[in-house]
MOPAC internal coordinates of N, CA, C and O (Angstrom, degrees):
PM7 1SCF
backbone

  N    0.0000 0     0.00 0     0.00 0    0    0    0
  C    1.4947 1     0.00 0     0.00 0    1    0    0
  C    1.5462 1   110.45 1     0.00 0    2    1    0
  O    1.2310 1   119.73 1   135.23 1    3    2    1
  N    1.2851 1   118.12 1   -44.77 1    3    2    1
  C    1.4364 1   122.84 1  -178.77 1    5    3    2
  C    1.5749 1   109.25 1   -66.02 1    6    5    3
  O    1.2310 1   119.43 1   141.71 1    7    6    5
  N    1.3098 1   118.70 1   -38.29 1    7    6    5
  C    1.4370 1   121.96 1   177.88 1    9    7    6
  C    1.4945 1   112.47 1   -64.82 1   10    9    7
  O    1.2310 1   120.26 1   143.28 1   11   10    9
  N    1.3584 1   117.11 1   -36.72 1   11   10    9
  C    1.4482 1   122.24 1  -179.37 1   13   11   10
  C    1.5036 1   108.05 1   -67.63 1   14   13   11
  O    1.2310 1   119.55 1   137.08 1   15   14   13
  N    1.3313 1   118.46 1   -42.92 1   15   14   13
  C    1.4852 1   123.46 1  -178.29 1   17   15   14
  C    1.5416 1   106.52 1   -67.24 1   18   17   15
  O    1.2310 1   118.80 1   135.74 1   19   18   17
  N    1.2985 1   119.89 1   -44.26 1   19   18   17
  C    1.4789 1   119.42 1  -179.60 1   21   19   18
  C    1.5254 1   111.42 1   -63.54 1   22   21   19
  O    1.2310 1   121.10 1   142.34 1   23   22   21
  N    1.3694 1   115.51 1   -37.66 1   23   22   21
  C    1.5212 1   118.83 1   178.74 1   25   23   22
  C    1.4655 1   111.23 1   -65.89 1   26   25   23
  O    1.2310 1   120.21 1   136.55 1   27   26   25
  N    1.3329 1   117.20 1   -43.45 1   27   26   25
  C    1.4541 1   120.66 1   177.89 1   29   27   26
  C    1.5390 1   112.99 1   -63.98 1   30   29   27
  O    1.2310 1   120.63 1   140.69 1   31   30   29
  N    1.3102 1   116.40 1   -39.31 1   31   30   29
  C    1.4716 1   119.76 1   176.02 1   33   31   30
  C    1.5557 1   109.31 1   -65.24 1   34   33   31
  O    1.2310 1   119.75 1   139.95 1   35   34   33
  N    1.2724 1   118.07 1   -40.05 1   35   34   33
  C    1.4330 1   120.01 1  -177.91 1   37   35   34
  C    1.5380 1   111.46 1   -66.25 1   38   37   35
  O    1.2310 1   120.62 1   137.29 1   39   38   37
  N    1.3884 1   116.43 1   -42.71 1   39   38   37
  C    1.4870 1   119.75 1   177.59 1   41   39   38
  C    1.5482 1   109.75 1   -65.41 1   42   41   39
  O    1.2310 1   120.40 1   135.67 1   43   42   41
  N    1.3258 1   116.85 1   -44.33 1   43   42   41
  C    1.4833 1   117.27 1   176.02 1   45   43   42
  C    1.5232 1   113.55 1   -56.32 1   46   45   43
  O    1.2310 1   121.29 1   135.33 1   47   46   45
  N    1.2770 1   115.13 1   -44.67 1   47   46   45
  C    1.5143 1   120.11 1   178.91 1   49   47   46
  C    1.5454 1   109.88 1   -60.29 1   50   49   47
  O    1.2310 1   121.45 1   135.36 1   51   50   49
  N    1.3561 1   114.84 1   -44.64 1   51   50   49
  C    1.4800 1   117.11 1  -178.01 1   53   51   50
  C    1.5834 1   109.84 1   -62.83 1   54   53   51
  O    1.2310 1   120.85 1   142.20 1   55   54   53
  N    1.3248 1   115.99 1   -37.80 1   55   54   53
  C    1.4426 1   119.80 1  -179.91 1   57   55   54
  C    1.5408 1   111.92 1   -64.45 1   58   57   55
  O    1.2310 1   122.71 1   137.89 1   59   58   57
  N    1.3420 1   112.42 1   -42.11 1   59   58   57
  C    1.5020 1   116.91 1   179.54 1   61   59   58
  C    1.5322 1   109.12 1   -61.96 1   62   61   59
  O    1.2310 1   119.26 1   137.74 1   63   62   61
  N    1.2848 1   119.03 1   -42.26 1   63   62   61
  C    1.4788 1   124.66 1  -177.96 1   65   63   62
  C    1.5872 1   106.50 1   -67.50 1   66   65   63
  O    1.2310 1   118.55 1   139.40 1   67   66   65
  N    1.2699 1   120.37 1   -40.60 1   67   66   65
  C    1.4518 1   126.09 1  -177.99 1   69   67   66
  C    1.4985 1   107.34 1   -64.60 1   70   69   67
  O    1.2310 1   118.88 1   128.81 1   71   70   69
  N    1.2955 1   119.75 1   -51.19 1   71   70   69
  C    1.5140 1   122.99 1  -177.82 1   73   71   70
  C    1.5330 1   111.53 1   -67.55 1   74   73   71
  O    1.2310 1   120.20 1   144.97 1   75   74   73
  N    1.3281 1   117.23 1   -35.03 1   75   74   73
  C    1.4635 1   118.55 1  -177.49 1   77   75   74
  C    1.4802 1   113.85 1   -75.07 1   78   77   75
  O    1.2310 1   119.29 1   160.73 1   79   78   77
  N    1.3379 1   118.95 1   -19.27 1   79   78   77
  C    1.4891 1   122.20 1  -179.00 1   81   79   78
  C    1.5148 1   110.04 1  -101.54 1   82   81   79
  O    1.2310 1   119.38 1   162.43 1   83   82   81
  N    1.2429 1   118.79 1   -17.57 1   83   82   81
  C    1.5094 1   122.43 1  -174.66 1   85   83   82
  C    1.5070 1   110.31 1   -74.40 1   86   85   83
  O    1.2310 1   121.21 1   -55.55 1   87   86   85
  N    1.3227 1   115.29 1   124.45 1   87   86   85
  C    1.4792 1   120.94 1   170.72 1   89   87   86
  C    1.5388 1   112.72 1    72.22 1   90   89   87
  O    1.2310 1   118.01 1  -165.37 1   91   90   89
  N    1.3344 1   121.39 1    14.63 1   91   90   89
  C    1.3895 1   119.76 1  -177.62 1   93   91   90
  C    1.5486 1   109.60 1   -76.06 1   94   93   91
  O    1.2310 1   121.10 1    -9.64 1   95   94   93
  N    1.3347 1   115.50 1   170.36 1   95   94   93
  C    1.4638 1   120.64 1  -179.25 1   97   95   94
  C    1.5297 1   108.25 1   -61.58 1   98   97   95
  O    1.2310 1   122.37 1   -38.45 1   99   98   97
  N    1.3087 1   113.07 1   141.55 1   99   98   97
  C    1.4101 1   118.53 1  -178.00 1  101   99   98
  C    1.4705 1   118.18 1    77.25 1  102  101   99
  O    1.2310 1   122.57 1  -172.88 1  103  102  101
  N    1.3693 1   112.68 1     7.12 1  103  102  101
  C    1.4889 1   117.50 1  -178.17 1  105  103  102
  C    1.5236 1   114.64 1   -82.06 1  106  105  103
  O    1.2310 1   121.19 1   169.14 1  107  106  105
  N    1.3654 1   115.33 1   -10.86 1  107  106  105
  C    1.4967 1   119.31 1   176.57 1  109  107  106
  C    1.5002 1   109.54 1  -119.73 1  110  109  107
  O    1.2310 1   123.88 1   -16.34 1  111  110  109
  N    1.3631 1   110.16 1   163.66 1  111  110  109
  C    1.4494 1   116.38 1   174.27 1  113  111  110
  C    1.5436 1   105.70 1  -104.74 1  114  113  111
  O    1.2310 1   119.48 1   -14.81 1  115  114  113
  N    1.3156 1   118.60 1   165.19 1  115  114  113
  C    1.4087 1   120.46 1   179.89 1  117  115  114
  C    1.5316 1   113.83 1   -59.33 1  118  117  115
  O    1.2310 1   121.14 1   150.55 1  119  118  117
  N    1.3456 1   115.43 1   -29.45 1  119  118  117
  C    1.4986 1   120.94 1   177.89 1  121  119  118
  C    1.5429 1   111.10 1   -69.99 1  122  121  119
  O    1.2310 1   119.65 1   159.03 1  123  122  121
  N    1.3436 1   118.27 1   -20.97 1  123  122  121
  C    1.4345 1   120.85 1  -177.70 1  125  123  122
  C    1.5343 1   112.78 1   -92.19 1  126  125  123
  O    1.2310 1   120.65 1   170.16 1  127  126  125
  N    1.3054 1   116.36 1    -9.84 1  127  126  125
  C    1.4837 1   122.43 1  -177.27 1  129  127  126
  C    1.5085 1   113.15 1   -58.30 1  130  129  127
  O    1.2310 1   119.37 1   130.78 1  131  130  129
  N    1.4302 1   118.81 1   -49.22 1  131  130  129
  C    1.4540 1   117.25 1  -177.22 1  133  131  130
  C    1.5179 1   115.22 1   -57.21 1  134  133  131
  O    1.2310 1   120.29 1   139.42 1  135  134  133
  N    1.3351 1   117.06 1   -40.58 1  135  134  133
  C    1.4411 1   119.84 1  -179.03 1  137  135  134
  C    1.5809 1   111.73 1   -69.11 1  138  137  135
  O    1.2310 1   122.34 1   139.11 1  139  138  137
  N    1.3428 1   113.11 1   -40.89 1  139  138  137
  C    1.4969 1   115.28 1   179.64 1  141  139  138
  C    1.5561 1   110.18 1   -67.33 1  142  141  139
  O    1.2310 1   120.22 1   141.30 1  143  142  141
  N    1.3225 1   117.18 1   -38.70 1  143  142  141
  C    1.4852 1   119.64 1   176.35 1  145  143  142
  C    1.5229 1   113.86 1   -70.19 1  146  145  143
  O    1.2310 1   122.58 1   147.71 1  147  146  145
  N    1.2868 1   112.66 1   -32.29 1  147  146  145
  C    1.5847 1   115.84 1   177.54 1  149  147  146
  C    1.5118 1   106.57 1   -58.61 1  150  149  147
  O    1.2310 1   120.00 1   133.03 1  151  150  149
  N    1.3354 1   117.61 1   -46.97 1  151  150  149
  C    1.4946 1   117.72 1   179.04 1  153  151  150
  C    1.4454 1   111.99 1   -68.10 1  154  153  151
  O    1.2310 1   119.80 1   137.32 1  155  154  153
  N    1.3633 1   117.99 1   -42.68 1  155  154  153
  C    1.4917 1   121.27 1  -174.98 1  157  155  154
  C    1.5126 1   107.20 1   -60.03 1  158  157  155
  O    1.2310 1   118.38 1   139.88 1  159  158  157
  N    1.2291 1   120.68 1   -40.12 1  159  158  157
  C    1.5138 1   123.98 1  -175.51 1  161  159  158
  C    1.5509 1   113.26 1   -94.61 1  162  161  159
  O    1.2310 1   119.70 1  -169.72 1  163  162  161
  N    1.3042 1   118.18 1    10.28 1  163  162  161
  C    1.4908 1   119.65 1  -175.01 1  165  163  162
  C    1.5484 1   116.07 1   -70.26 1  166  165  163
  O    1.2310 1   120.14 1   164.62 1  167  166  165
  N    1.3925 1   117.33 1   -15.38 1  167  166  165
  C    1.4793 1   118.65 1  -179.67 1  169  167  166
  C    1.4729 1   114.43 1  -110.05 1  170  169  167
  O    1.2310 1   119.35 1  -171.57 1  171  170  169
  N    1.3029 1   118.85 1     8.43 1  171  170  169
  C    1.4432 1   121.43 1  -175.04 1  173  171  170
  C    1.5769 1   110.78 1   -96.85 1  174  173  171
  O    1.2310 1   122.28 1   -30.44 1  175  174  173
  N    1.2900 1   113.23 1   149.56 1  175  174  173
  C    1.5092 1   118.17 1   177.29 1  177  175  174
  C    1.5107 1   109.09 1   -81.49 1  178  177  175
  O    1.2310 1   118.79 1   164.57 1  179  178  177
  N    1.3495 1   119.91 1   -15.43 1  179  178  177
  C    1.4913 1   122.27 1  -178.69 1  181  179  178
  C    1.5992 1   106.81 1  -110.24 1  182  181  179
  O    1.2310 1   122.01 1  -120.79 1  183  182  181
  N    1.3024 1   113.76 1    59.21 1  183  182  181
  C    1.4691 1   123.21 1  -171.97 1  185  183  182
  C    1.5839 1   113.91 1   -58.97 1  186  185  183
  O    1.2310 1   121.25 1   135.81 1  187  186  185
  N    1.2948 1   115.22 1   -44.19 1  187  186  185
  C    1.4824 1   118.71 1  -176.79 1  189  187  186
  C    1.5320 1   109.83 1   -67.27 1  190  189  187
  O    1.2310 1   119.39 1   134.33 1  191  190  189
  N    1.3290 1   118.76 1   -45.67 1  191  190  189
  C    1.4337 1   120.22 1   177.56 1  193  191  190
  C    1.4995 1   113.59 1   -63.48 1  194  193  191
  O    1.2310 1   121.83 1   139.40 1  195  194  193
  N    1.3507 1   114.10 1   -40.60 1  195  194  193
  C    1.4426 1   120.38 1   175.91 1  197  195  194
  C    1.4825 1   111.61 1   -57.52 1  198  197  195
  O    1.2310 1   120.13 1   131.91 1  199  198  197
  N    1.3511 1   117.35 1   -48.09 1  199  198  197
  C    1.4404 1   123.79 1  -175.78 1  201  199  198
  C    1.5115 1   110.16 1   -63.57 1  202  201  199
  O    1.2310 1   120.63 1   138.06 1  203  202  201
  N    1.3655 1   116.41 1   -41.94 1  203  202  201
  C    1.4636 1   120.31 1  -179.03 1  205  203  202
  C    1.5588 1   110.45 1   -61.10 1  206  205  203
  O    1.2310 1   122.61 1   128.26 1  207  206  205
  N    1.3446 1   112.61 1   -51.74 1  207  206  205
  C    1.5237 1   115.43 1  -177.67 1  209  207  206
  C    1.4876 1   113.28 1   -69.89 1  210  209  207
  O    1.2310 1   120.29 1   142.58 1  211  210  209
  N    1.3305 1   117.04 1   -37.42 1  211  210  209
  C    1.4312 1   119.54 1   178.76 1  213  211  210
  C    1.5105 1   112.01 1   -62.85 1  214  213  211
  O    1.2310 1   120.78 1   136.81 1  215  214  213
  N    1.2938 1   116.11 1   -43.19 1  215  214  213
  C    1.4815 1   118.97 1   178.87 1  217  215  214
  C    1.5633 1   111.09 1   -66.24 1  218  217  215
  O    1.2310 1   121.13 1   140.00 1  219  218  217
  N    1.3033 1   115.44 1   -40.00 1  219  218  217
  C    1.4711 1   119.89 1   175.43 1  221  219  218
  C    1.5484 1   113.79 1   -58.43 1  222  221  219
  O    1.2310 1   122.62 1   137.07 1  223  222  221
  N    1.3453 1   112.59 1   -42.93 1  223  222  221
  C    1.4268 1   121.01 1  -179.45 1  225  223  222
  C    1.5478 1   112.07 1   -68.78 1  226  225  223
  O    1.2310 1   122.70 1   137.86 1  227  226  225
  N    1.3331 1   112.44 1   -42.14 1  227  226  225
  C    1.4805 1   120.46 1   179.12 1  229  227  226
  C    1.4621 1   111.66 1   -64.58 1  230  229  227
  O    1.2310 1   118.68 1   140.87 1  231  230  229
  N    1.3345 1   120.12 1   -39.13 1  231  230  229
  C    1.4582 1   122.80 1   178.80 1  233  231  230
  C    1.4599 1   110.67 1   -63.70 1  234  233  231
  O    1.2310 1   120.00 1   142.59 1  235  234  233
  N    1.3677 1   117.60 1   -37.41 1  235  234  233
  C    1.3697 1   121.27 1  -177.61 1  237  235  234
  C    1.5976 1   112.29 1   -78.38 1  238  237  235
  O    1.2310 1   121.47 1   137.81 1  239  238  237
  N    1.3515 1   114.79 1   -42.19 1  239  238  237
  C    1.4782 1   119.78 1  -174.59 1  241  239  238
  C    1.4950 1   114.21 1   -98.12 1  242  241  239
  O    1.2310 1   119.37 1   165.50 1  243  242  241
  N    1.3185 1   118.80 1   -14.50 1  243  242  241
  C    1.4664 1   124.92 1  -175.87 1  245  243  242
  C    1.5251 1   112.12 1    54.75 1  246  245  243
  O    1.2310 1   121.81 1  -138.99 1  247  246  245
  N    1.3768 1   114.13 1    41.01 1  247  246  245
  C    1.4323 1   118.79 1  -175.29 1  249  247  246
  C    1.5777 1   106.27 1  -161.01 1  250  249  247
  O    1.2310 1   120.81 1   -41.74 1  251  250  249
  N    1.3120 1   116.06 1   138.26 1  251  250  249
  C    1.4421 1   125.45 1   167.34 1  253  251  250
  C    1.4681 1   112.97 1  -129.33 1  254  253  251
  O    1.2310 1   119.96 1   -53.05 1  255  254  253
  N    1.3480 1   117.68 1   126.95 1  255  254  253
  C    1.5150 1   116.60 1  -176.19 1  257  255  254
  C    1.5131 1   113.65 1   -61.53 1  258  257  255
  O    1.2310 1   119.98 1   -27.76 1  259  258  257
  N    1.2349 1   117.64 1   152.24 1  259  258  257
  C    1.5166 1   121.64 1  -178.45 1  261  259  258
  C    1.5589 1   110.20 1   -66.83 1  262  261  259
  O    1.2310 1   119.73 1   -24.58 1  263  262  261
  N    1.2159 1   118.12 1   155.42 1  263  262  261
  C    1.4881 1   122.10 1   173.88 1  265  263  262
  C    1.5337 1   107.11 1    85.24 1  266  265  263
  O    1.2310 1   124.03 1     2.41 1  267  266  265
  N    1.4091 1   109.88 1  -177.59 1  267  266  265
  C    1.4104 1   116.08 1   175.81 1  269  267  266
  C    1.5316 1   116.80 1  -101.51 1  270  269  267
  O    1.2310 1   121.90 1   178.14 1  271  270  269
  N    1.3033 1   113.97 1    -1.86 1  271  270  269
  C    1.4781 1   120.16 1  -179.89 1  273  271  270
  C    1.5166 1   107.88 1  -158.78 1  274  273  271
  O    1.2310 1   122.05 1   -35.25 1  275  274  273
  N    1.3815 1   113.68 1   144.75 1  275  274  273
  C    1.4566 1   117.40 1   177.88 1  277  275  274
  C    1.5046 1   115.66 1    74.73 1  278  277  275
  O    1.2310 1   120.54 1    21.35 1  279  278  277
  N    1.3062 1   116.58 1  -158.65 1  279  278  277
  C    1.4555 1   124.23 1   179.16 1  281  279  278
  C    1.5506 1   116.27 1    58.62 1  282  281  279
  O    1.2310 1   120.85 1  -159.54 1  283  282  281
  N    1.2920 1   115.99 1    20.46 1  283  282  281
  C    1.4557 1   122.33 1  -178.21 1  285  283  282
  C    1.5286 1   113.12 1   -61.37 1  286  285  283
  O    1.2310 1   122.18 1   155.75 1  287  286  285
  N    1.2953 1   113.43 1   -24.25 1  287  286  285
  C    1.5601 1   118.10 1   178.76 1  289  287  286
  C    1.4980 1   110.43 1   -58.49 1  290  289  287
  O    1.2310 1   118.88 1   159.52 1  291  290  289
  N    1.3212 1   119.73 1   -20.48 1  291  290  289
  C    1.4771 1   122.42 1  -179.69 1  293  291  290
  C    1.5631 1   110.57 1   -71.13 1  294  293  291
  O    1.2310 1   119.86 1   158.63 1  295  294  293
  N    1.2816 1   117.88 1   -21.37 1  295  294  293
  C    1.4775 1   123.11 1  -177.45 1  297  295  294
  C    1.5595 1   109.90 1  -131.68 1  298  297  295
  O    1.2310 1   119.37 1   -97.90 1  299  298  297
  N    1.2684 1   118.81 1    82.10 1  299  298  297
  C    1.4602 1   120.44 1   177.80 1  301  299  298
  C    1.5345 1   117.16 1   -44.86 1  302  301  299
  O    1.2310 1   121.46 1   132.92 1  303  302  301
  N    1.3545 1   114.81 1   -47.08 1  303  302  301
  C    1.4212 1   120.38 1   179.59 1  305  303  302
  C    1.5886 1   110.38 1   -58.62 1  306  305  303
  O    1.2310 1   121.22 1   132.33 1  307  306  305
  N    1.2858 1   115.27 1   -47.67 1  307  306  305
  C    1.4191 1   122.68 1  -179.53 1  309  307  306
  C    1.5337 1   110.92 1   -63.79 1  310  309  307
  O    1.2310 1   120.12 1   140.96 1  311  310  309
  N    1.3414 1   117.37 1   -39.04 1  311  310  309
  C    1.4404 1   124.80 1   179.38 1  313  311  310
  C    1.5307 1   112.33 1   -71.00 1  314  313  311
  O    1.2310 1   119.37 1   142.71 1  315  314  313
  N    1.2912 1   118.81 1   -37.29 1  315  314  313
  C    1.4749 1   123.60 1  -170.13 1  317  315  314
  C    1.4972 1   113.09 1   -93.00 1  318  317  315
  O    1.2310 1   118.72 1   171.73 1  319  318  317
  N    1.3509 1   120.04 1    -8.27 1  319  318  317
  C    1.4466 1   119.91 1   177.93 1  321  319  318
  C    1.5658 1   107.17 1   -76.56 1  322  321  319
  O    1.2310 1   122.24 1   -58.70 1  323  322  321
  N    1.3310 1   113.32 1   121.30 1  323  322  321
  C    1.4976 1   117.87 1  -175.46 1  325  323  322
  C    1.5484 1   110.59 1  -118.28 1  326  325  323
  O    1.2310 1   121.33 1   -20.44 1  327  326  325
  N    1.3425 1   115.07 1   159.56 1  327  326  325
  C    1.3976 1   123.94 1   176.36 1  329  327  326
  C    1.6018 1   109.08 1   -76.35 1  330  329  327
  O    1.2310 1   119.01 1    -6.57 1  331  330  329
  N    1.2825 1   119.50 1   173.43 1  331  330  329
  C    1.4094 1   123.17 1   177.84 1  333  331  330
  C    1.5418 1   113.11 1   -58.85 1  334  333  331
  O    1.2310 1   121.20 1   150.38 1  335  334  333
  N    1.3057 1   115.31 1   -29.62 1  335  334  333
  C    1.4619 1   124.65 1  -178.25 1  337  335  334
  C    1.5569 1   109.40 1   -87.19 1  338  337  335
  O    1.2310 1   118.34 1   175.89 1  339  338  337
  N    1.2900 1   120.78 1    -4.11 1  339  338  337
  C    1.4154 1   124.40 1  -178.83 1  341  339  338
  C    1.4952 1   119.99 1    89.21 1  342  341  339
  O    1.2310 1   121.50 1  -173.91 1  343  342  341
  N    1.3508 1   114.73 1     6.09 1  343  342  341
  C    1.4918 1   122.24 1   177.20 1  345  343  342
  C    1.4568 1   111.27 1   -83.43 1  346  345  343
  O    1.2310 1   119.93 1   -16.47 1  347  346  345
  N    1.3098 1   117.75 1   163.53 1  347  346  345
  C    1.4721 1   118.32 1   175.12 1  349  347  346
  C    1.4951 1   115.90 1   -61.09 1  350  349  347
  O    1.2310 1   120.77 1   -45.51 1  351  350  349
  N    1.3233 1   116.12 1   134.49 1  351  350  349
  C    1.5317 1   117.68 1  -179.61 1  353  351  350
  C    1.5624 1   107.48 1   -88.87 1  354  353  351
  O    1.2310 1   120.45 1   149.08 1  355  354  353
  N    1.3208 1   116.75 1   -30.92 1  355  354  353
  C    1.4769 1   119.71 1  -171.57 1  357  355  354
  C    1.5755 1   108.89 1  -103.05 1  358  357  355
  O    1.2310 1   120.82 1   -43.13 1  359  358  357
  N    1.3466 1   116.04 1   136.87 1  359  358  357
  C    1.4162 1   118.72 1  -179.90 1  361  359  358
  C    1.4716 1   114.62 1   -78.49 1  362  361  359
  O    1.2310 1   120.10 1   180.00 1  363  362  361

């Protein structure tokens, strides 16, 4: 029973570390931005605009949120960069 509890605790700890380090600011290099943005913008009908802004944001923040939509909390710089009108700059 103690071994099972220890194993579950270890697995939970590993998952917390994995999620806390994944996709954070500075996790990419500028050379990795195009591939990350290609995936990020893969489901949008405005692909060219998405790629332009995603790459601009990635080069500044060195981070692209996971998935094709949402998850911006993974990259505060990416999330907090706004347009002049206060809207989100990064897709």
